[in-house]
C-alpha positions in Angstrom: -1.6 -24.9 -4.5 -6.3 -24.4 -4.3 -8.8 -26.6 -6.3 -11.8 -26.8 -7.7 -13.4 -26.6 -5.5 -12.5 -24.8 -2.8 -12.7 -20.9 -1.4 -10.4 -18.4 -3.2 -9.1 -15.6 -1.3 -11.9 -12.9 -2.3 -14.7 -16.2 -1.4 -13.3 -16.9 1.9 -13.1 -12.7 2.4 -16.4 -12.3 0.9 -18.1 -14.9 2.9 -16.5 -12.7 6.2 -18.2 -10.1 5.5 -21.5 -11.4 4.9 -21.6 -13.5 8.2 -20.2 -10.5 10.6 -23.3 -8.4 8.3 -26.2 -11.0 9.4 -24.4 -11.3 12.7 -25.4 -7.8 12.9 -29.1 -8.4 11.1 -28.1 -5.9 8.8 -29.8 -6.4 5.2 -27.8 -4.9 2.2 -30.9 -1.5 2.0 -29.4 -0.8 5.7 -25.9 -0.8 4.5 -26.2 2.1 1.2 -28.8 4.0 4.0 -26.2 4.2 6.1 -22.9 4.1 4.2 -21.9 5.6 0.3 -21.8 1.8 -0.5 -24.2 0.0 -3.6 -26.2 -2.9 -2.6 -25.0 -4.9 -5.7 -21.4 -4.0 -5.9 -22.3 -5.7 -1.4 -23.0 -8.7 -3.1 -20.7 -9.3 -6.2 -18.0 -8.8 -2.9 -19.9 -11.3 -0.4 -20.3 -13.6 -3.1 -16.6 -13.8 -3.9 -17.4 -12.3 -7.5 -15.4 -8.8 -6.9 -12.2 -7.8 -5.7 -11.5 -5.2 -3.1 -9.2 -3.2 -1.6 -8.1 -2.5 2.0 -9.5 0.9 2.1 -12.2 -1.0 1.0 -12.7 -3.5 3.5 -11.8 -0.8 6.5 -15.3 2.1 4.9 -16.5 -1.4 5.3 -15.4 -2.3 8.1 -16.3 0.9 10.0 -20.2 0.3 8.2 -20.4 -2.8 10.6 -18.0 -1.4 13.0 -16.2 -3.8 14.3 -12.1 -4.2 13.5 -11.4 -5.0 10.2 -9.1 -7.2 12.2 -12.4 -9.2 12.4 -13.0 -9.6 8.8 -9.5 -12.0 8.4 -9.5 -13.6 12.1 -12.9 -14.3 10.0 -12.0 -15.6 6.9 -8.4 -17.6 7.3 -9.0 -18.8 11.0 -8.6 -22.5 8.7 -6.0 -21.6 7.1 -4.4 -20.4 10.6 -5.2 -23.4 12.4 -3.7 -26.0 10.2 -0.3 -23.7 10.6 -0.2 -23.6 14.0 -1.0 -28.1 13.8 1.7 -27.5 11.3 4.7 -25.4 13.9 3.4 -28.1 16.8 4.0 -31.1 15.1 7.4 -29.8 13.3 8.1 -28.9 17.5 6.6 -32.6 18.3 9.6 -34.2 15.7 11.6 -32.1 16.7 12.1 -33.9 19.8 15.4 -37.3 20.6 12.4 -40.3 19.4 9.5 -38.6 17.8 11.8 -37.7 14.5 9.1 -39.1 11.2 10.0 -41.7 8.9 8.4 -39.2 6.3 
């Protein structure tokens, strides 16, 4: 369950898209000029206010000239790190003498 203040999936993806676009020093108008995408739509997606399809993400990744995986790696890097830590703790606690009381 997510808290009210934790970013949702769409916000995480949108934030990743925006950070990549800004790193490439592209403005929304630049994206509009090199693609068939609408600036206000992109803005809504980057702010997590609009749902987006996988096809749209792939198209946007192509416009940004990046691998689509980069979007998800950035969007969910903290989630991936947390899962990795959980696995490490599980393995560590499975060794004799390291059982946790919890």
